[in-house]
C-alpha positions, -999 to 999 in steps of 0.1 A, spaced: 450 365 -694 469 338 -706 452 304 -697 470 280 -679 451 248 -700 479 228 -720 505 242 -699 513 209 -678 543 192 -683 551 163 -704 541 130 -700 567 112 -680 586 144 -680 611 140 -651 606 154 -615 629 183 -622 606 194 -655 575 188 -633 586 205 -601 601 240 -629 566 241 -643 546 239 -609 570 267 -599 556 290 -627 524 282 -624 529 293 -588 548 327 -596 520 329 -620 490 326 -596 511 353 -574 510 373 -600 474 375 -600 467 353 -629 438 327 -619 439 306 -650 474 292 -638 459 286 -597 430 270 -616 455 247 -632 474 244 -598 436 232 -583 433 206 -612 461 192 -607 458 186 -567 421 186 -561 420 147 -564 444 143 -535 431 170 -512 397 152 -520 412 120 -509 427 133 -476 394 154 -465 372 123 -476 391 103 -451 394 117 -423 357 134 -423 336 116 -449 325 125 -483 296 143 -472 321 171 -459 347 165 -480 342 190 -506 339 219 -481 368 211 -468 382 210 -502 371 245 -512 386 259 -480 416 241 -484 421 261 -519 409 292 -507 436 292 -479 458 284 -506 450 313 -528 450 336 -496 481 324 -483 499 319 -512 524 347 -510 536 326 -476 545 298 -496 581 294 -491 585 267 -516 612 251 -495 584 220 -499 565 208 -534 530 232 -536 515 197 -535 529 191 -502 520 222 -489 482 222 -500 479 188 -486 489 200 -450 468 231 -455 438 202 -460 451 177 -429 448 212 -407 412 216 -423 398 186 -420 411 179 -387 397 213 -377 363 203 -384 368 163 -370 374 185 -339 340 198 -339 330 167 -352 337 147 -314 332 179 -293 309 157 -270 323 125 -278 360 111 -277 383 84 -287 408 59 -264 447 73 -274 463 45 -251 483 27 -280 515 34 -260 534 4 -248 502 -21 -269 518 -53 -277 517 -54 -318 492 -81 -333 506 -110 -354 492 -109 -391 463 -130 -394 467 -138 -432 502 -141 -444 508 -148 -482 524 -141 -513 507 -117 -533 502 -134 -573 506 -101 -590 519 -68 -580 493 -43 -570 514 -16 -574 514 -20 -609 479 -13 -611 479 15 -587 463 37 -618 437 16 -625 401 22 -606 394 -13 -592 423 -13 -572 417 28 -561 380 13 -547 397 -14 -529 423 6 -515 402 36 -509 373 5 -488 405 -6 -472 414 28 -456 380 37 -447 379 1 -427 405 16 -402 398 22 -362 392 61 -370 425 66 -345 447 45 -373 433 60 -405 442 98 -396 473 87 -386 476 70 -418 462 98 -440 481 122 -421 516 100 -429 512 85 -463 489 111 -479 490 147 -465 530 139 -462 533 152 -426 563 134 -401 556 119 -376 565 149 -349 540 172 -374 511 145 -372 513 144 -333 513 177 -331 484 179 -352 464 150 -332 478 158 -294 497 122 -292 524 115 -288 553 102 -315 555 69 -302 512 71 -305 518 78 -341 544 52 -346 521 25 -335 486 32 -356 505 43 -380 522 8 -377 489 -8 -374 472 7 -403 499 -7 -428 497 -43 -414 459 -40 -414 455 -27 -452 486 -51 -462 462 -82 -450 427 -66 -463 446 -62 -497 467 -96 -495 433 -110 -489 424 -102 -523 455 -101 -543 478 -129 -523 478 -168 -537 465 -179 -504 481 -218 -517 512 -200 -504 497 -187 -475 521 -187 -442 518 -202 -410 534 -186 -377 564 -209 -376 560 -227 -406 576 -215 -441 554 -210 -471 543 -240 -490 567 -238 -520 597 -228 -505 627 -239 -481 630 -234 -450 
């Protein structure tokens, strides 16, 4: 059996080249090449683990990862390639994690009434000294972002993870969580605003902090 090792796309390859390479791996995996499937797992297990950890916590995340890829292998023939393999497996992960989460919450419930809520004004607004997106690959920023996501209220974190990490649409997220689409939009907005504020406290230039009704220091109205 031909090994998938070393078969990944070149660093900096175009999205089309990456998609073509991944489609070839999927085809090989469907034909019974487990080395090809193992390569797919290697490429996507980090993202799947992140989805699981933010939904069910680190203790159960590994089980969700294993269940996700076992399910992907079992249903590989049903993968229609309308979306990328990463998007498909992310959706499998989110379903597996939510199923476990519902089991964990069987004897307790969380409030779901965000409809009609007044959106809060951020307490901290300031330009960032540097663009942290340029450092997104750095371990320190990853850890800080993970910490900020973990600090979100559970109902907001779930929506953020499903929308941003798992790639679910507003409708799919609403169906997965059993809430309205307007609830999804409000919770997603609240989550993104809370994350922005948390990261601004670390990366923002507080000497130019904005006060409500006043322009930033060092700027003109």
